[in-house]
N, C-alpha and C positions, 0 to 999 in steps of 0.2 A: 347628215340629218341627226347626228348625235345619238344614234341608237346602237346598242350593243348587239353586234351580229357576229356570226361565224364567217369571217371574211379572210381573204388571203390576197393582199395587194390589190384590193378593189374587186376581187372575184369571190364567188362562192366556192366553198370546198366541201365536197361530200364527205361524210364520215366514212372512213375506210372500212372495207369489208372485213379486214382483219380485226379492227376494233370492235365492230358489231358482233363478230363471231365470238370474240373473247368475252364480250359483255353478256352473252347468253350461255357461256360455258361450252361452246362448240369447238372441239378440237379440229385441227386442220393439218394438211401436209406442209412440208417445208416451204418457206417463202411467204407464209401468211402471218409471220410474227412481227413484221416490221411496222413502221408508222407511215403516215402520209396517204394521199389519195391513191397512189399507185400500188400500195402494198397488196400482195396477193395476185396482181395482174399477171405475174409470171407463171402462175399455175392455173391454167384454164379449168382443170378439174375442180380446184378449190372454189373458184367463183361459181362454176356451174352447180356444184353441190349446194352451196349456200343459196343460190337463186332458187333452186328446186325446193329447198326447205321453206322458202318464203311463199312461193307461188304454187307449188305442187298441190297442197291441200285445197287451195282456193279453186284451182282448175278442176280437181277431182269432184268437188261438191257442186260444180256447175255455176259458182258465183262469178268466176273471173276466168273463163276459158280463152280470153284473147290477150293473155300476157305475151304472146307472140303474134305478130300480124304480118301478113304478106311474106311469111317465111323468115321474118326478121325479129330480133329482140325488140319488144315494145316496152315492157316493164323492167326497169333495171333493179339490181339488188343493192345499189348504193342508196344512201339516205341523206338528204340535205336537211340541216336544222334551220328553223325559223325562230326568230326572237319573239317574245311576247309583245314587244313594242311594234314590230312590223305586222304581226298578226292583228293587233288592234287597229293599226292604220289601214290595213286592207279592208277590215270590216267597216270602218268609218267611211272610207271612200265609197264602198259599195252602197251603203244606205243613203249617203248624200246624193250620189249620182242617180240612184234609183228614184229619188224624189224629183230630180230634174227631168229625167226621162218620162216619168209619169205625168208631170204637168204638161210637157210638150206633146205627149201622146194624145192626151184628151183634147187638146186643141187641134192637132193634125187630123184625127179621125173624123172631125166634122168638116174637113176641108173639101174643096172642089176637086173633081177628077184631075184637073191640071196639076194640083199638088201631088196626087198619087203618081201621076206620070213622071213628074220631076224627081220623085223619090225612087224611081226605077221599078215600081210595082207592076206586075203583069195585070192587064186590064181585067182579066177574069176575077181578080181578087178585090177590085175596088169597092164593091158593095159589102163584101164580107168583112173587110178590115175595120168597118165601123162598129163591129160587135166586140164587146169587152166583157170581162167577168165582173170587175169592180172598179169604181173610180179611184180606189186607193192602190191598185195593182197595175203596173205596166205589163206584167207577165206573171204566170203562176210559178214557173221555175225557169230562170235564166242564168247566164254566166257571163260576168264581165271578165275581160282579159286585160291584165295590167303589166306594164313594164316598170321595173324599179330603176330610176334614173338619178343622176346627181341633183336633179330638181324635184325629187320626190316621185311618188307613184303617178304614172300617166296611163289613162285608159286607152286601149287600142280599139276595142269593139265590144258590143253587147250581143251575145248569142241568146236572143230572147224567144226564138221560135222552137228550135229543136236542139238544145244543148246536149252534148255528151260529156264524158269523163265523170258521170254521176256515180257509177259504181266505184270507181277509183277513189273519189273523194269521200263518199259517205260510208263505204264498207272496207275496201282494200286497205286504205291508209291506216285505219285503226288496227287492223289485224297485224300489219307489218310493225307498227309502233309497239304493240303488245309483245311481239316476239323479240324485238331488239331492246326493249326496256326504255322506250322514250315516251314522252307525253304526246297524246294525239291532239293536234290543234283543232280537230273536228269532233271531239268527244261530245256525245249527247245530241248531235245535230240530226240524226235520222228522224227525230220527232218533228223536225221542221217540214219534212216531206209529207207526213200524215196531216199536219195542220194545214199545209198549203192546198193539198188535193181535196180534203174534205171541206175546207173553207170555200174552195172554188165551186164544189157541187152545191153547197148551201146557198151561195150567192146566185148561182144560176137558177136554182129552184125558186128563190125569192123573187127573181125577175120574171118568173113565169115559164121557164124552160122545163121540159121533162128531163129527169136525170135518173130514172129507175134502171134502165138497161145500159150497163157500162161495158165498154170494150177498150182494151189497150192493144194497139196495133203497130206492127213493124214488119220488116222483111224477116221471115222466119229462118231463112238460110244464112242470114248475116249475123255471126256470133255476137258482135258488139251491140248492134241495134236490138236484136231480139233479147239478149241478156240484160241490157239496160232497161228495156220496156218491161220485162218480167220482174226485174228488181223493183221498179217504180210501182208496179201493180201490187207487189207484196207489201210495200211500205205505205201505200196510199191510204189505207183504211177504207177503201171503196170495195163494194161487192161487185167485182167485174171478172172478165175472162180475157185471156190473151187470144187475139185473132190475127192470123197472118194477113198482111195486106192483100195477098192473092185471093183471100176468101171474102173480101168486101165486095158488095154489089149495090148498085142503085136499082131499087125495085119499088114500083108504085109510089114514086116521089119520097122515098125514104132510103137512108143508108142502112144496109142490112148485112148480116153475116150469112153466108151460104153454108148451112150446117145440116147434115143428115137429109139432104134433099129438100130443105125448107129455107125460106128467107126469114131470118130472125132480126127484127128491127133493132137499131141501136139509137139510144138517146144521147149519151155522153161518150165522146171518143177522145182517148189520149192517143196521139199519133206521133211516132218518131219518123215522120215523113214530111220533109220541108214543104211549106205551103206553096212556094213558087214552083216546086216540082209537081205538086198536086194540080196546079193550074194547067199543067201540060198533059196530064194523064188522059189517055184515050183507050177505048176498048180495042184489044188486039185483033178481034175478028172483024168488026164493022166500023171502027174508027169513031164510035160515039164518044163525045167529050165528057166522060165520066167525072173527071176532076172538076170541070167547070160546074157540073150539076151538083156535086158535093158542096162546092163553094156557094152555090145558090141556096142550097138547103141551110147552110150556116147563116147566110144573110137573111133568110126568111124565118129563122128560129125553129126550123124543123130538125135541127141537130145542133148540139153545142160541143165545143172541143177544148181540150187542154193540150198545148197552150191556146189561148183564145186567138181568133183571127187578127185582132188588133195588134198582137205582139209582132206581127210581120212589119208593122210600121217602124217599131224600134229596132228591128233586125237590120233593115237596110242602112248601110253606112252613110247614105245621103242624109239620113236623119241626124247624124252627128254634124253634118254641114249646116242643117237647119238650126240646130241648137247653137252652134258657134256663131252663125250669122245673127241670130236674135241677141245673143250675148254681146257680140262686138258692136252691134248697132245701139246698144242701150235699151232696146226693145220696148220703150215706153211704159215700163213697169210690169212687163209680163212676168219676169223672174223676180223673186225676192232678193234682197241683198245677200242672204246666206246662199242662195242658189247661184248667184253670180260668182261668189267666192269659190264654191265647189267647182264650177265650170273652169274658172281660171286656174285652180289648183290641180285638177285631175284630168282635164281634157286637153287635147292637142288641137291647134288650129287645123280646121278641116274645111275644104272648099269643093265646089263643083268644077272650077276652072284651074287648069295647071298653071296659068300665068300668075295666080295668086301667091305661089311660093317659088316658082322657077326663078333663078337668079338671086334669090334672097337667102335661102338656107336649104340643106338637104331635105328631100321629101320622098314620099312613097305614093304610088298610085294603087288603088284597090278597086275591084269590082263591087258594085253596090250590094250584091247578094252572093258574093263569093264565099267560099268556105275553105278551111284548112290551108290557107296561104295560096290558094289557086289564083293565078293571073296577077299576082302582086309583083311590082317592079320597084326597086330602090334606085333613087337618083341622087347625084351630088347637087350642090347648090348651082353648079353651072349647067345642070340639065343632062349631064353625061350618065349613062346607065351604069350602076354599080353592080347590081345583081337582079336577075329576073327568074321568076318561077318557070320551071321547065315542063309543067304539065299542060294539057291541052284545054282544060275546062275553064269556063267563065270569061274568056277573052272577048266574047261578043257583047258583054254587058257594059253599060255606062260605068265610068270610073269616078271615084272621088280622089282628091289630092289631100294628103295629110302630112304634117310636119314629121320628119323621121327622127326616131330616137333609137339608141342602141340598147339592146338587152344585155344584162350582166352575164359574165362568163361563169360557167360551173365546170369543174373537173369531175368526171364520173368514171367509175370502174364499170366496164361492160364486157360482154363476151368477146369483143374485139380488143380488149385492153383499155387503157386509160384514154378517154376521149374528152374533148372540150366542146361544150355546147352553150347555147344561149338560153337563159332561164326566163320563162313566161309564167306569170302567176294567174290562175283562174280563180274567181271568187263568185260563188253562187248567190244570187238574189232569189230567195225562195219564200213565197208567201209575203213578199214585200219587205223582207228583212235579210240582213247579211247572214250567210250561212257557211257551209263548208268551203274550204279552199283546196286547190289542186295545183301541182307544178308540172310543167313540161319543159323539156330541153331539146333544142334542135339547132338549126342554122339561123342565120340572120332573118330568114323568112321561116316562120314556124309552120311546117307542112304536116301532112298526114303521116309521115314517117318519123316524127319527133318522138322522143322517149317520154314515158310516164316516169316521174321521179317521186318516190315516197318522201314525205316530210315529217319531221318530228320537232317538238318544242325543245328549245335550248334548255 
């Protein structure tokens, strides 16, 4: 692609911990003075000390207490550099695809129930997904995931309903870059969060929704979800409060917070709770379909939410198949020429039928509403299984079939020594514009145990 990158034989190479420590004047024990990605890996104490210097203060102040997850290292102390050219390309791809998704979304939300069924949406969501914030926004805050390939960036999915890695991208990355003396590719972008959230509230109010009583809600016992939600509340510019999901009630045809023995109505809800999960929520005592009632409130305008219900349309991977089908068919002028070019450049052929790619090229099957690599299977062109997710979730869902691409390899220093992982780039679409980026490294299937990798500008 002609871009100047920090590469090693076609692979990313993380800046060595030894080099980073020297750059900030941190002394270290023997074995940290060499060069290369593996320097310092022979001294577990050296790496552990450096990692604690990076993440200990963030953990103690409560900003990022999930630097370890499930008893394993999640945030590594290695840093990968990104060129200004690649940073610009990711932003351009994000905004161009954002326009493609937005155009398709506002056609799809007016569709018949048969379309919603084909997209894999739970029936309880069908009326609610017609509700949107603004005709210019497919979502208030979403995250595209990109693979960097020899053919350029290729988008794998859009997390438009409940994206995470927010704190890592908007807060943690800058703190790490400041400590190691590198430029932060996300500098100044926390303002995008305030603009997006306040803009959504203004748009809802202009459409006649009540927005006075604001609540931000997530599982309070889940460090990542609760921490992400509290961070977004602090950055949103909205006068709201954090409400655990367990304190939400449906009372007298309103969503309320149960507080001090009273039901406090909520007008505007930010929820880090997937809408398809909301559709399944029932009262533990009597089985009342609480989630379906909340979706009905959204559909009738008695509650508004961020992200908007319509964002679930863009979340389903079957939506990518819809876009690709419209593109491949020529669509009778639905997409502009620029949008066709963006689809061709950044999207992968995606279908609802496995026969569309089997026997032609390597492909992957994914559940339409799966997350974190759940129920993903990689196949060769001959249809033979190459790799399959080992978790139990999402296998019951309808699947899409997508052309397979390999993620580039990165070498990282970790608590286990030098490891090789596959790099996945996340790029936030916030308030309709390209915003912060984040990097993760894992296996060929990027699962929930993948590493968070800080990134700095070359």
